[in-house]
Biopython code that builds the backbone (N, CA, C, O; Angstrom):
import numpy as np
from Bio.PDB.StructureBuilder import StructureBuilder

atoms = [
    (1, "MET", "N", (0.862, -1.169, 0.000)),
    (1, "MET", "CA", (0.000, 0.000, 0.000)),
    (1, "MET", "C", (0.906, 1.229, 0.000)),
    (1, "MET", "O", (1.871, 1.300, 0.761)),
    (2, "ALA", "N", (0.598, 2.157, -0.828)),
    (2, "ALA", "CA", (1.412, 3.365, -0.965)),
    (2, "ALA", "C", (1.197, 4.303, 0.223)),
    (2, "ALA", "O", (0.133, 4.320, 0.842)),
    (3, "VAL", "N", (2.223, 5.072, 0.517)),
    (3, "VAL", "CA", (2.130, 6.052, 1.590)),
    (3, "VAL", "C", (1.033, 7.055, 1.252)),
    (3, "VAL", "O", (0.959, 7.552, 0.128)),
    (4, "GLY", "N", (0.195, 7.344, 2.216)),
    (4, "GLY", "CA", (-0.877, 8.307, 2.006)),
    (4, "GLY", "C", (-2.145, 7.707, 1.415)),
    (4, "GLY", "O", (-3.166, 8.390, 1.331)),
    (5, "SER", "N", (-2.101, 6.436, 1.001)),
    (5, "SER", "CA", (-3.314, 5.837, 0.457)),
    (5, "SER", "C", (-4.222, 5.417, 1.605)),
    (5, "SER", "O", (-3.765, 5.273, 2.739)),
    (6, "THR", "N", (-5.472, 5.224, 1.325)),
    (6, "THR", "CA", (-6.430, 4.871, 2.364)),
    (6, "THR", "C", (-7.092, 3.554, 2.034)),
    (6, "THR", "O", (-7.168, 3.145, 0.875)),
    (7, "ILE", "N", (-7.569, 2.901, 3.074)),
    (7, "ILE", "CA", (-8.331, 1.669, 2.906)),
    (7, "ILE", "C", (-9.797, 2.047, 2.837)),
    (7, "ILE", "O", (-10.300, 2.788, 3.682)),
    (8, "ARG", "N", (-10.472, 1.537, 1.832)),
    (8, "ARG", "CA", (-11.913, 1.811, 1.735)),
    (8, "ARG", "C", (-12.616, 1.211, 2.935)),
    (8, "ARG", "O", (-12.374, 0.051, 3.269)),
    (9, "PRO", "N", (-13.484, 1.971, 3.594)),
    (9, "PRO", "CA", (-14.132, 1.472, 4.808)),
    (9, "PRO", "C", (-15.125, 0.351, 4.554)),
    (9, "PRO", "O", (-15.513, -0.345, 5.492)),
    (10, "ASP", "N", (-15.549, 0.157, 3.298)),
    (10, "ASP", "CA", (-16.553, -0.866, 3.031)),
    (10, "ASP", "C", (-15.945, -2.213, 2.670)),
    (10, "ASP", "O", (-16.679, -3.166, 2.412)),
    (11, "THR", "N", (-14.616, -2.313, 2.646)),
    (11, "THR", "CA", (-13.992, -3.598, 2.340)),
    (11, "THR", "C", (-12.797, -3.831, 3.236)),
    (11, "THR", "O", (-12.201, -2.901, 3.780)),
    (12, "PHE", "N", (-12.472, -5.086, 3.369)),
    (12, "PHE", "CA", (-11.251, -5.484, 4.058)),
    (12, "PHE", "C", (-10.500, -6.356, 3.080)),
    (12, "PHE", "O", (-11.044, -7.353, 2.607)),
    (13, "SER", "N", (-9.277, -6.013, 2.767)),
    (13, "SER", "CA", (-8.505, -6.874, 1.884)),
    (13, "SER", "C", (-7.254, -7.315, 2.603)),
    (13, "SER", "O", (-6.555, -6.517, 3.228)),
    (14, "GLY", "N", (-6.997, -8.545, 2.507)),
    (14, "GLY", "CA", (-5.819, -9.122, 3.126)),
    (14, "GLY", "C", (-5.714, -10.569, 2.715)),
    (14, "GLY", "O", (-6.723, -11.217, 2.438)),
    (15, "TRP", "N", (-4.519, -11.070, 2.674)),
    (15, "TRP", "CA", (-4.280, -12.449, 2.295)),
    (15, "TRP", "C", (-4.934, -12.800, 0.965)),
    (15, "TRP", "O", (-5.392, -13.924, 0.759)),
    (16, "GLY", "N", (-4.971, -11.819, 0.067)),
    (16, "GLY", "CA", (-5.466, -12.069, -1.283)),
    (16, "GLY", "C", (-6.969, -12.111, -1.428)),
    (16, "GLY", "O", (-7.473, -12.462, -2.495)),
    (17, "ALA", "N", (-7.700, -11.761, -0.380)),
    (17, "ALA", "CA", (-9.165, -11.813, -0.466)),
    (17, "ALA", "C", (-9.745, -10.465, -0.082)),
    (17, "ALA", "O", (-9.142, -9.699, 0.670)),
    (18, "THR", "N", (-10.916, -10.195, -0.607)),
    (18, "THR", "CA", (-11.650, -8.999, -0.226)),
    (18, "THR", "C", (-12.945, -9.442, 0.419)),
    (18, "THR", "O", (-13.692, -10.240, -0.147)),
    (19, "MET", "N", (-13.207, -8.924, 1.601)),
    (19, "MET", "CA", (-14.398, -9.285, 2.340)),
    (19, "MET", "C", (-15.210, -8.022, 2.581)),
    (19, "MET", "O", (-14.687, -7.057, 3.137)),
    (20, "PRO", "N", (-16.476, -8.005, 2.176)),
    (20, "PRO", "CA", (-17.294, -6.826, 2.440)),
    (20, "PRO", "C", (-17.419, -6.588, 3.934)),
    (20, "PRO", "O", (-17.521, -7.529, 4.722)),
    (21, "HIS", "N", (-17.411, -5.328, 4.309)),
    (21, "HIS", "CA", (-17.585, -4.984, 5.715)),
    (21, "HIS", "C", (-19.069, -5.009, 6.041)),
    (21, "HIS", "O", (-19.881, -4.416, 5.330)),
    (22, "ASP", "N", (-19.409, -5.681, 7.095)),
    (22, "ASP", "CA", (-20.786, -5.677, 7.580)),
    (22, "ASP", "C", (-20.745, -5.830, 9.091)),
    (22, "ASP", "O", (-19.684, -6.075, 9.664)),
    (23, "ASP", "N", (-21.878, -5.689, 9.728)),
    (23, "ASP", "CA", (-21.924, -5.789, 11.185)),
    (23, "ASP", "C", (-21.523, -7.171, 11.683)),
    (23, "ASP", "O", (-20.937, -7.291, 12.759)),
    (24, "ALA", "N", (-21.831, -8.224, 10.912)),
    (24, "ALA", "CA", (-21.504, -9.582, 11.339)),
    (24, "ALA", "C", (-19.999, -9.774, 11.456)),
    (24, "ALA", "O", (-19.542, -10.575, 12.271)),
    (25, "GLY", "N", (-19.221, -9.052, 10.652)),
    (25, "GLY", "CA", (-17.774, -9.151, 10.694)),
    (25, "GLY", "C", (-17.136, -8.218, 11.691)),
    (25, "GLY", "O", (-15.912, -8.172, 11.807)),
    (26, "GLU", "N", (-17.954, -7.470, 12.418)),
    (26, "GLU", "CA", (-17.441, -6.529, 13.410)),
    (26, "GLU", "C", (-16.752, -7.297, 14.532)),
    (26, "GLU", "O", (-17.263, -8.316, 14.996)),
    (27, "LEU", "N", (-15.607, -6.814, 14.962)),
    (27, "LEU", "CA", (-14.894, -7.419, 16.078)),
    (27, "LEU", "C", (-15.291, -6.738, 17.381)),
    (27, "LEU", "O", (-15.329, -5.512, 17.478)),
    (28, "LEU", "N", (-15.587, -7.574, 18.387)),
    (28, "LEU", "CA", (-15.989, -7.092, 19.699)),
    (28, "LEU", "C", (-14.950, -7.514, 20.724)),
    (28, "LEU", "O", (-14.319, -8.560, 20.571)),
    (29, "ASP", "N", (-14.765, -6.713, 21.769)),
    (29, "ASP", "CA", (-13.882, -7.138, 22.853)),
    (29, "ASP", "C", (-14.718, -7.890, 23.897)),
    (29, "ASP", "O", (-15.941, -7.968, 23.786)),
    (30, "VAL", "N", (-14.047, -8.433, 24.896)),
    (30, "VAL", "CA", (-14.719, -9.283, 25.877)),
    (30, "VAL", "C", (-15.817, -8.526, 26.632)),
    (30, "VAL", "O", (-16.857, -9.101, 26.951)),
    (31, "ARG", "N", (-15.591, -7.248, 26.914)),
    (31, "ARG", "CA", (-16.623, -6.467, 27.617)),
    (31, "ARG", "C", (-17.867, -6.289, 26.747)),
    (31, "ARG", "O", (-18.994, -6.376, 27.236)),
    (32, "GLU", "N", (-17.654, -6.040, 25.457)),
    (32, "GLU", "CA", (-18.795, -5.860, 24.555)),
    (32, "GLU", "C", (-19.581, -7.162, 24.406)),
    (32, "GLU", "O", (-20.810, -7.141, 24.343)),
    (33, "VAL", "N", (-18.876, -8.295, 24.350)),
    (33, "VAL", "CA", (-19.553, -9.591, 24.255)),
    (33, "VAL", "C", (-20.346, -9.855, 25.532)),
    (33, "VAL", "O", (-21.497, -10.290, 25.471)),
    (34, "ALA", "N", (-19.742, -9.596, 26.678)),
    (34, "ALA", "CA", (-20.443, -9.791, 27.955)),
    (34, "ALA", "C", (-21.702, -8.937, 28.015)),
    (34, "ALA", "O", (-22.751, -9.401, 28.460)),
    (35, "ARG", "N", (-21.598, -7.695, 27.569)),
    (35, "ARG", "CA", (-22.750, -6.800, 27.569)),
    (35, "ARG", "C", (-23.832, -7.319, 26.615)),
    (35, "ARG", "O", (-25.018, -7.306, 26.946)),
    (36, "LEU", "N", (-23.411, -7.777, 25.427)),
    (36, "LEU", "CA", (-24.362, -8.283, 24.437)),
    (36, "LEU", "C", (-25.096, -9.527, 24.947)),
    (36, "LEU", "O", (-26.301, -9.672, 24.745)),
    (37, "LEU", "N", (-24.349, -10.428, 25.613)),
    (37, "LEU", "CA", (-24.955, -11.658, 26.127)),
    (37, "LEU", "C", (-25.603, -11.478, 27.492)),
    (37, "LEU", "O", (-26.310, -12.362, 27.975)),
    (38, "LYS", "N", (-25.355, -10.314, 28.117)),
    (38, "LYS", "CA", (-25.872, -10.025, 29.457)),
    (38, "LYS", "C", (-25.347, -11.051, 30.471)),
    (38, "LYS", "O", (-26.096, -11.608, 31.274)),
    (39, "VAL", "N", (-24.035, -11.275, 30.398)),
    (39, "VAL", "CA", (-23.347, -12.165, 31.333)),
    (39, "VAL", "C", (-22.086, -11.453, 31.821)),
    (39, "VAL", "O", (-21.765, -10.364, 31.345)),
    (40, "SER", "N", (-21.379, -12.060, 32.759)),
    (40, "SER", "CA", (-20.143, -11.474, 33.261)),
    (40, "SER", "C", (-18.984, -11.729, 32.291)),
    (40, "SER", "O", (-19.047, -12.608, 31.432)),
    (41, "ILE", "N", (-17.945, -10.945, 32.455)),
    (41, "ILE", "CA", (-16.733, -11.129, 31.653)),
    (41, "ILE", "C", (-16.148, -12.512, 31.911)),
    (41, "ILE", "O", (-15.664, -13.162, 30.983)),
    (42, "SER", "N", (-16.187, -12.971, 33.166)),
    (42, "SER", "CA", (-15.635, -14.295, 33.476)),
    (42, "SER", "C", (-16.414, -15.409, 32.765)),
    (42, "SER", "O", (-15.832, -16.431, 32.403)),
    (43, "THR", "N", (-17.709, -15.224, 32.563)),
    (43, "THR", "CA", (-18.497, -16.211, 31.813)),
    (43, "THR", "C", (-18.047, -16.248, 30.358)),
    (43, "THR", "O", (-17.912, -17.330, 29.786)),
    (44, "VAL", "N", (-17.812, -15.097, 29.755)),
    (44, "VAL", "CA", (-17.321, -15.051, 28.367)),
    (44, "VAL", "C", (-15.959, -15.736, 28.291)),
    (44, "VAL", "O", (-15.704, -16.506, 27.366)),
    (45, "GLU", "N", (-15.089, -15.462, 29.253)),
    (45, "GLU", "CA", (-13.767, -16.090, 29.269)),
    (45, "GLU", "C", (-13.871, -17.603, 29.423)),
    (45, "GLU", "O", (-13.116, -18.341, 28.789)),
    (46, "ARG", "N", (-14.794, -18.071, 30.253)),
    (46, "ARG", "CA", (-14.996, -19.509, 30.449)),
    (46, "ARG", "C", (-15.513, -20.165, 29.159)),
    (46, "ARG", "O", (-15.042, -21.237, 28.778)),
    (47, "LEU", "N", (-16.470, -19.530, 28.494)),
    (47, "LEU", "CA", (-16.986, -20.054, 27.227)),
    (47, "LEU", "C", (-15.866, -20.130, 26.179)),
    (47, "LEU", "O", (-15.820, -21.056, 25.368)),
    (48, "THR", "N", (-14.985, -19.158, 26.212)),
    (48, "THR", "CA", (-13.856, -19.127, 25.276)),
    (48, "THR", "C", (-12.893, -20.275, 25.578)),
    (48, "THR", "O", (-12.475, -20.987, 24.665)),
    (49, "ARG", "N", (-12.541, -20.458, 26.845)),
    (49, "ARG", "CA", (-11.625, -21.549, 27.232)),
    (49, "ARG", "C", (-12.183, -22.909, 26.850)),
    (49, "ARG", "O", (-11.435, -23.793, 26.432)),
    (50, "ARG", "N", (-13.491, -23.083, 26.991)),
    (50, "ARG", "CA", (-14.143, -24.358, 26.658)),
    (50, "ARG", "C", (-14.268, -24.576, 25.151)),
    (50, "ARG", "O", (-14.601, -25.673, 24.704)),
    (51, "GLY", "N", (-14.000, -23.534, 24.374)),
    (51, "GLY", "CA", (-14.122, -23.647, 22.922)),
    (51, "GLY", "C", (-15.538, -23.453, 22.413)),
    (51, "GLY", "O", (-15.820, -23.703, 21.241)),
    (52, "GLU", "N", (-16.432, -23.007, 23.288)),
    (52, "GLU", "CA", (-17.825, -22.804, 22.898)),
    (52, "GLU", "C", (-18.033, -21.491, 22.158)),
    (52, "GLU", "O", (-18.980, -21.348, 21.385)),
    (53, "LEU", "N", (-17.149, -20.538, 22.399)),
    (53, "LEU", "CA", (-17.257, -19.217, 21.793)),
    (53, "LEU", "C", (-15.930, -18.902, 21.099)),
    (53, "LEU", "O", (-14.941, -18.590, 21.763)),
    (54, "PRO", "N", (-15.907, -18.982, 19.762)),
    (54, "PRO", "CA", (-14.651, -18.738, 19.037)),
    (54, "PRO", "C", (-14.157, -17.310, 19.213)),
    (54, "PRO", "O", (-14.945, -16.373, 19.343)),
    (55, "SER", "N", (-12.846, -17.166, 19.215)),
    (55, "SER", "CA", (-12.252, -15.836, 19.336)),
    (55, "SER", "C", (-10.973, -15.776, 18.517)),
    (55, "SER", "O", (-10.456, -16.790, 18.047)),
    (56, "VAL", "N", (-10.488, -14.564, 18.365)),
    (56, "VAL", "CA", (-9.229, -14.302, 17.676)),
    (56, "VAL", "C", (-8.330, -13.613, 18.679)),
    (56, "VAL", "O", (-8.752, -12.677, 19.359)),
    (57, "LYS", "N", (-7.084, -14.072, 18.776)),
    (57, "LYS", "CA", (-6.177, -13.479, 19.742)),
    (57, "LYS", "C", (-5.198, -12.551, 19.036)),
    (57, "LYS", "O", (-4.559, -12.939, 18.058)),
    (58, "PHE", "N", (-5.085, -11.329, 19.534)),
    (58, "PHE", "CA", (-4.140, -10.329, 19.058)),
    (58, "PHE", "C", (-3.238, -9.992, 20.242)),
    (58, "PHE", "O", (-3.631, -9.221, 21.118)),
    (59, "GLY", "N", (-2.048, -10.554, 20.278)),
    (59, "GLY", "CA", (-1.176, -10.323, 21.424)),
    (59, "GLY", "C", (-1.829, -10.862, 22.679)),
    (59, "GLY", "O", (-2.124, -12.054, 22.767)),
    (60, "ARG", "N", (-2.057, -9.995, 23.650)),
    (60, "ARG", "CA", (-2.704, -10.405, 24.898)),
    (60, "ARG", "C", (-4.214, -10.177, 24.871)),
    (60, "ARG", "O", (-4.904, -10.511, 25.834)),
    (61, "SER", "N", (-4.734, -9.617, 23.788)),
    (61, "SER", "CA", (-6.160, -9.294, 23.680)),
    (61, "SER", "C", (-6.901, -10.346, 22.872)),
    (61, "SER", "O", (-6.333, -10.978, 21.981)),
    (62, "ARG", "N", (-8.153, -10.523, 23.188)),
    (62, "ARG", "CA", (-9.028, -11.392, 22.402)),
    (62, "ARG", "C", (-10.129, -10.542, 21.794)),
    (62, "ARG", "O", (-10.596, -9.572, 22.392)),
    (63, "ARG", "N", (-10.526, -10.924, 20.608)),
    (63, "ARG", "CA", (-11.647, -10.273, 19.933)),
    (63, "ARG", "C", (-12.580, -11.368, 19.435)),
    (63, "ARG", "O", (-12.165, -12.497, 19.171)),
    (64, "TYR", "N", (-13.834, -11.006, 19.316)),
    (64, "TYR", "CA", (-14.881, -11.936, 18.916)),
    (64, "TYR", "C", (-15.637, -11.354, 17.734)),
    (64, "TYR", "O", (-16.013, -10.182, 17.756)),
    (65, "PHE", "N", (-15.863, -12.160, 16.702)),
    (65, "PHE", "CA", (-16.692, -11.695, 15.599)),
    (65, "PHE", "C", (-18.140, -11.694, 16.059)),
    (65, "PHE", "O", (-18.610, -12.651, 16.674)),
    (66, "ARG", "N", (-18.836, -10.615, 15.756)),
    (66, "ARG", "CA", (-20.254, -10.507, 16.132)),
    (66, "ARG", "C", (-21.035, -11.707, 15.601)),
    (66, "ARG", "O", (-21.914, -12.223, 16.292)),
    (67, "ARG", "N", (-20.726, -12.157, 14.385)),
    (67, "ARG", "CA", (-21.460, -13.297, 13.794)),
    (67, "ARG", "C", (-21.286, -14.556, 14.643)),
    (67, "ARG", "O", (-22.215, -15.356, 14.749)),
    (68, "ASP", "N", (-20.097, -14.749, 15.258)),
    (68, "ASP", "CA", (-19.875, -15.918, 16.107)),
    (68, "ASP", "C", (-20.670, -15.820, 17.401)),
    (68, "ASP", "O", (-21.192, -16.822, 17.892)),
    (69, "VAL", "N", (-20.761, -14.628, 17.945)),
    (69, "VAL", "CA", (-21.551, -14.419, 19.166)),
    (69, "VAL", "C", (-23.027, -14.675, 18.871)),
    (69, "VAL", "O", (-23.723, -15.316, 19.659)),
    (70, "MET", "N", (-23.496, -14.173, 17.738)),
    (70, "MET", "CA", (-24.901, -14.375, 17.370)),
    (70, "MET", "C", (-25.182, -15.855, 17.081)),
    (70, "MET", "O", (-26.257, -16.358, 17.409)),
    (71, "ALA", "N", (-24.215, -16.549, 16.466)),
    (71, "ALA", "CA", (-24.364, -17.987, 16.205)),
    (71, "ALA", "C", (-24.444, -18.758, 17.523)),
    (71, "ALA", "O", (-25.224, -19.702, 17.650)),
    (72, "TYR", "N", (-23.638, -18.353, 18.499)),
    (72, "TYR", "CA", (-23.693, -18.977, 19.822)),
    (72, "TYR", "C", (-25.095, -18.819, 20.415)),
    (72, "TYR", "O", (-25.656, -19.772, 20.956)),
    (73, "LEU", "N", (-25.649, -17.625, 20.312)),
    (73, "LEU", "CA", (-27.007, -17.394, 20.825)),
    (73, "LEU", "C", (-28.023, -18.274, 20.109)),
    (73, "LEU", "O", (-28.897, -18.853, 20.754)),
    (74, "ASP", "N", (-27.924, -18.383, 18.790)),
    (74, "ASP", "CA", (-28.848, -19.205, 18.020)),
    (74, "ASP", "C", (-28.754, -20.672, 18.422)),
    (74, "ASP", "O", (-29.771, -21.362, 18.493)),
    (75, "GLN", "N", (-27.540, -21.154, 18.685)),
    (75, "GLN", "CA", (-27.336, -22.551, 19.057)),
    (75, "GLN", "C", (-27.911, -22.872, 20.436)),
    (75, "GLN", "O", (-28.251, -24.021, 20.721)),
    (76, "HIS", "N", (-28.015, -21.861, 21.282)),
    (76, "HIS", "CA", (-28.482, -22.079, 22.646)),
    (76, "HIS", "C", (-29.892, -21.554, 22.908)),
    (76, "HIS", "O", (-30.318, -21.414, 24.054)),
    (77, "ARG", "N", (-30.592, -21.273, 21.835)),
    (77, "ARG", "CA", (-31.976, -20.791, 21.961)),
    (77, "ARG", "C", (-32.887, -21.947, 22.351)),
    (77, "ARG", "O", (-32.764, -23.054, 21.827)),
    (78, "GLU", "N", (-33.777, -21.684, 23.252)),
    (78, "GLU", "CA", (-34.744, -22.710, 23.681)),
    (78, "GLU", "C", (-36.146, -22.280, 23.291)),
    (78, "GLU", "O", (-36.461, -21.090, 23.259)),
    (79, "GLY", "N", (-36.969, -23.251, 22.999)),
    (79, "GLY", "CA", (-38.365, -22.969, 22.679)),
    (79, "GLY", "C", (-38.545, -22.388, 21.295)),
    (79, "GLY", "O", (-37.612, -22.357, 20.492)),
    (80, "GLY", "N", (-39.761, -21.924, 21.022)),
    (80, "GLY", "CA", (-40.247, -21.345, 19.802)),
    (80, "GLY", "C", (-39.310, -21.030, 18.797)),
    (80, "GLY", "O", (-39.687, -20.532, 17.736)),
]
sb = StructureBuilder()
sb.init_structure("model")
sb.init_model(0)
sb.init_chain("A")
sb.init_seg("    ")
for serial, (resi, resn, name, xyz) in enumerate(atoms, 1):
    if name == "N":
        sb.init_residue(resn, " ", resi, " ")
    sb.init_atom(name, np.array(xyz, "f"), 0.0, 1.0, " ", f" {name:<3s}", serial, name[0])
structure = sb.get_structure()
């Protein structure tokens, strides 16, 4: 990428692929996931350790794709 060039906000390109930006691809931190699920941060961390909630690790930080959090909710829905 040339100096001074910008990345279009509606796409992500890397590793030879272009992925449209949408809310499902939004990355959330552990606090945002806990707030979305209405659980504690330790519960999100436990779900992550168990492999029930996929995450991406960046150094010492973890991020969660919104689509994975929503998929977790769909998998654990009861009734109707």
